[in-house]
N, C-alpha and C positions, 0 to 999 in steps of 0.2 A: 781733966786735957786743959791747961793753957791757951792763951793768945800767946804766938810767937812771940820770942825777945828780941829779935828782928825788926819787930813792927810795932816795939813801945815806945821808942823816941820823938825828939820834937820832929826830925828829917821824917820818919815814917807817917807820923802826923799831918805834915805842909804836904805830902806826895798823896795820902788819902783825900782830901781835902780839895788838888789838884784833879787827880781822880775822880770828882765825884763831881769838879764844872764840867767835865770834858765831859760826861755820861750827861747832863740835864740839857748841854748845848748839843749833843749830839738827838735828845728826843725831842728838843726845841724843832732841832730841823727836818726830824723824821715828820713831825706835827703838822709841818708846814708842808712838806712835801705831799701829807694825804690830804688835809684839806685842799691841795693845792689839786690831786688828780681826783679828787671826787667834786671839785665844780666844774674838773674837763670833764669828766664823766656825765655831770648833766646836762650841761653844755651838748656836744656830743646827740646825747638821747631827744633833745630840743630838737634839734637842726634832724637829724633821721625821722623823728614823729615829723616834723613841719615837711619834708620830701616825702614820705608817706602818705601823706594826708591829702599832698598835690596827685600823688601819682593816682590814688585813691578815686579824687575827684575826677582825674582826666579820663580812667579807665569807667567807671560807671560801675555797676554793681553785677554786669552780667560778663565782665572781660580778665575773670577770674582763674581763668587756663591758661596764661600764658606766664611765662617765667616770675615775669613783676609784677606781677598779680598773684602770684603765689609765694613769692617773696613777702609781696604785703601783706599776706592774712598773716604768714606762719609771725612776723613780727610783731604784727599786733595782738595776738594772739599770747606769743610769749611774753608780751610789754602789760599787759592786761595780768599776767602772771605777776609780775614782778611788781605793780604796783596794792595786790594784796598781800 
């Protein structure tokens, strides 16, 4: 099986190079989006951890029967699982 005869000319070569350039551009944009998403996720987790820390300080260790306290316990247990 050989390479298609339609894709063996100079125009085809130029077209394939153009497609490769677009693919590289697309991958660079995807990389930028993934990096930005990871940065935003880290900032979100840091802010949420700060809020949970503040709530934990305000509630103390005995008030975990409230919905906020239960959410705080759930978040801190899941957060510790993610870090390991």
